[in-house]
MDAnalysis code that builds the backbone (N, CA, C; Angstrom):
import MDAnalysis as mda
import numpy as np

u = mda.Universe.empty(207, n_residues=69, atom_resindex=np.repeat(np.arange(69), 3), trajectory=True)
u.add_TopologyAttr("name", ["N", "CA", "C"] * 69)
u.add_TopologyAttr("resid", np.arange(1, 70))
u.add_TopologyAttr("resname", ["UNK", "UNK", "UNK", "UNK", "UNK", "UNK", "UNK", "UNK", "UNK", "UNK", "UNK", "UNK", "UNK", "UNK", "UNK", "UNK", "UNK", "UNK", "UNK", "UNK", "UNK", "UNK", "UNK", "UNK", "UNK", "UNK", "UNK", "UNK", "UNK", "UNK", "UNK", "UNK", "UNK", "UNK", "UNK", "UNK", "UNK", "UNK", "UNK", "UNK", "UNK", "UNK", "UNK", "UNK", "UNK", "UNK", "UNK", "UNK", "UNK", "UNK", "UNK", "UNK", "UNK", "UNK", "UNK", "UNK", "UNK", "UNK", "UNK", "UNK", "UNK", "UNK", "UNK", "UNK", "UNK", "UNK", "UNK", "UNK", "UNK"])
u.atoms.positions = np.array([
    [70.350, -62.776, -70.133],
    [70.786, -62.571, -69.009],
    [72.092, -60.694, -69.335],
    [71.822, -60.538, -68.423],
    [72.715, -58.963, -67.660],
    [73.989, -58.269, -68.593],
    [74.304, -57.418, -68.692],
    [76.064, -57.241, -69.325],
    [76.847, -56.567, -67.802],
    [77.910, -56.235, -67.917],
    [78.581, -56.092, -66.842],
    [78.810, -55.018, -67.128],
    [78.764, -54.707, -65.641],
    [78.305, -52.662, -65.623],
    [80.049, -52.177, -65.439],
    [80.890, -51.578, -66.394],
    [81.932, -51.954, -66.359],
    [82.546, -50.015, -66.341],
    [81.605, -49.208, -65.740],
    [81.316, -47.971, -65.646],
    [82.884, -47.446, -64.255],
    [82.626, -48.637, -63.698],
    [82.995, -48.100, -62.559],
    [84.944, -48.386, -62.148],
    [85.141, -49.122, -63.571],
    [86.347, -50.231, -63.325],
    [87.829, -48.702, -63.462],
    [87.332, -47.807, -63.757],
    [88.591, -46.866, -64.181],
    [88.740, -46.696, -62.615],
    [87.686, -46.056, -61.798],
    [87.724, -45.283, -60.113],
    [88.688, -46.708, -59.627],
    [88.418, -48.159, -59.712],
    [88.781, -49.216, -58.981],
    [89.455, -49.696, -59.384],
    [89.933, -49.213, -60.744],
    [91.344, -49.487, -61.204],
    [92.532, -48.226, -60.195],
    [92.261, -47.364, -60.289],
    [92.852, -45.788, -60.274],
    [93.213, -45.719, -58.984],
    [92.049, -46.376, -57.747],
    [92.131, -46.188, -56.024],
    [92.796, -47.187, -56.156],
    [93.604, -48.146, -56.637],
    [94.154, -49.549, -56.503],
    [95.231, -49.235, -56.344],
    [95.927, -48.293, -57.417],
    [96.690, -48.229, -58.013],
    [97.908, -46.832, -56.825],
    [96.650, -46.114, -57.137],
    [96.912, -44.856, -55.610],
    [97.288, -46.048, -53.703],
    [96.796, -46.692, -54.060],
    [96.862, -47.439, -52.360],
    [97.715, -48.543, -52.306],
    [98.004, -49.278, -53.215],
    [99.577, -49.250, -53.601],
    [100.979, -48.923, -53.253],
    [100.523, -47.636, -54.168],
    [101.661, -46.870, -53.744],
    [101.691, -46.075, -52.605],
    [101.241, -45.486, -52.113],
    [101.091, -45.496, -50.293],
    [101.964, -46.456, -49.610],
    [101.081, -47.946, -50.139],
    [101.718, -48.718, -48.720],
    [103.181, -48.829, -49.483],
    [103.537, -49.009, -50.299],
    [104.843, -48.983, -50.439],
    [105.711, -47.413, -49.973],
    [104.664, -46.429, -49.959],
    [105.354, -45.912, -49.559],
    [106.474, -45.954, -48.016],
    [105.244, -46.263, -47.670],
    [105.403, -46.804, -45.813],
    [105.857, -47.325, -45.757],
    [105.769, -48.476, -46.271],
    [107.499, -49.569, -46.295],
    [108.950, -48.965, -46.534],
    [108.970, -47.878, -47.592],
    [110.205, -47.513, -48.105],
    [110.711, -47.004, -46.979],
    [109.507, -46.123, -46.104],
    [109.699, -45.071, -44.963],
    [110.752, -45.707, -44.187],
    [110.626, -47.025, -43.876],
    [111.608, -47.092, -42.867],
    [112.826, -48.077, -43.072],
    [113.214, -48.043, -44.302],
    [114.521, -49.015, -45.277],
    [115.701, -47.740, -45.169],
    [116.336, -48.878, -44.742],
    [117.806, -48.078, -44.968],
    [118.547, -47.806, -46.898],
    [118.402, -47.313, -47.303],
    [118.829, -46.937, -48.964],
    [120.508, -47.287, -48.838],
    [121.045, -48.397, -49.782],
    [122.624, -48.529, -49.619],
    [122.857, -46.929, -50.937],
    [123.525, -46.435, -50.265],
    [123.706, -44.964, -51.175],
    [125.440, -45.715, -52.083],
    [125.167, -45.109, -53.697],
    [126.650, -45.080, -54.777],
    [127.593, -44.861, -53.895],
    [127.096, -43.289, -54.030],
    [128.225, -42.087, -54.178],
    [128.656, -42.326, -52.764],
    [130.082, -42.059, -52.586],
    [130.558, -42.390, -50.668],
    [130.032, -40.578, -49.751],
    [129.497, -40.768, -48.681],
    [128.754, -40.017, -48.278],
    [130.209, -39.555, -47.525],
    [130.736, -38.030, -46.823],
    [131.055, -37.151, -46.046],
    [130.639, -36.990, -44.823],
    [130.098, -37.629, -44.499],
    [130.070, -37.834, -42.941],
    [130.676, -39.489, -42.258],
    [131.286, -39.236, -43.521],
    [132.525, -40.782, -42.914],
    [133.801, -40.215, -41.595],
    [133.803, -40.956, -40.798],
    [135.136, -40.167, -39.770],
    [136.317, -40.490, -40.486],
    [137.333, -39.393, -40.515],
    [138.731, -40.496, -41.415],
    [139.570, -40.692, -40.111],
    [140.474, -41.330, -41.051],
    [141.231, -42.087, -40.637],
    [142.070, -41.357, -39.995],
    [142.423, -41.481, -38.821],
    [143.911, -40.627, -38.265],
    [144.997, -40.864, -38.299],
    [145.912, -40.446, -39.137],
    [147.837, -41.189, -39.807],
    [148.497, -40.452, -38.390],
    [149.125, -41.721, -38.211],
    [150.335, -41.162, -37.171],
    [151.235, -40.912, -38.033],
    [152.171, -39.291, -37.716],
    [153.386, -39.609, -38.561],
    [154.272, -40.217, -37.730],
    [155.274, -40.843, -38.692],
    [156.553, -41.289, -38.199],
    [157.705, -40.323, -37.795],
    [158.511, -40.513, -37.269],
    [159.625, -39.639, -36.654],
    [159.832, -38.969, -37.754],
    [160.705, -40.096, -38.816],
    [161.066, -38.770, -40.161],
    [159.963, -38.278, -40.896],
    [158.792, -38.630, -40.738],
    [157.664, -37.434, -41.193],
    [158.181, -36.250, -40.837],
    [158.080, -36.103, -39.283],
    [158.245, -34.706, -38.855],
    [159.036, -33.726, -39.152],
    [160.186, -33.955, -39.629],
    [160.314, -32.772, -39.947],
    [161.005, -32.982, -41.582],
    [161.289, -32.006, -41.802],
    [161.441, -31.682, -43.385],
    [162.927, -32.080, -43.978],
    [162.838, -32.801, -44.691],
    [164.889, -32.912, -45.451],
    [164.560, -33.042, -46.689],
    [165.900, -32.135, -46.976],
    [166.148, -31.811, -48.485],
    [166.973, -33.051, -49.597],
    [165.938, -32.831, -50.568],
    [166.516, -34.049, -51.187],
    [167.204, -34.126, -52.443],
    [168.356, -34.357, -52.525],
    [169.374, -33.774, -53.632],
    [169.168, -35.236, -54.642],
    [169.186, -34.056, -55.188],
    [169.705, -35.442, -56.731],
    [170.764, -36.415, -56.954],
    [171.404, -37.169, -57.550],
    [171.720, -38.686, -57.742],
    [173.307, -37.248, -58.745],
    [174.094, -37.648, -58.273],
    [175.425, -36.682, -58.924],
    [175.660, -37.286, -60.450],
    [174.865, -38.454, -60.638],
    [175.089, -38.533, -62.374],
    [173.461, -37.961, -63.225],
    [172.709, -37.332, -62.348],
    [172.004, -36.892, -63.212],
    [171.916, -34.938, -62.921],
    [172.616, -34.600, -62.758],
    [172.918, -32.818, -62.646],
    [171.929, -32.133, -64.056],
    [171.641, -31.168, -63.476],
    [170.623, -30.478, -64.719],
    [171.672, -29.496, -65.120],
    [171.646, -29.638, -66.290],
    [172.365, -28.648, -67.636],
    [171.829, -27.154, -67.776],
    [172.524, -26.426, -67.176],
    [171.936, -25.279, -67.230],
    [172.412, -24.225, -68.505],
])
C-alpha cells in the first residue's frame, strides 16, 4: 500500500488561506461599516432663535440673596 504524500499540504493550506483572505477582502470592500464614534460630517441642526433669545437681558439676584461684601 503506497504512503500518502504530504509534502505539498503546507503549500495547499497556505494558498487556501490566502485565497480566503482575498475573497473576504473583496466582499468587505463593498460593505458599509457602522461607525461607533460619531462623525463630523453630520449636518448640524439649525436652531431658531426665540424673540427673548435675540436680545441680552440682565438677570438680577433676588432680594433675599444679597451678596455680603
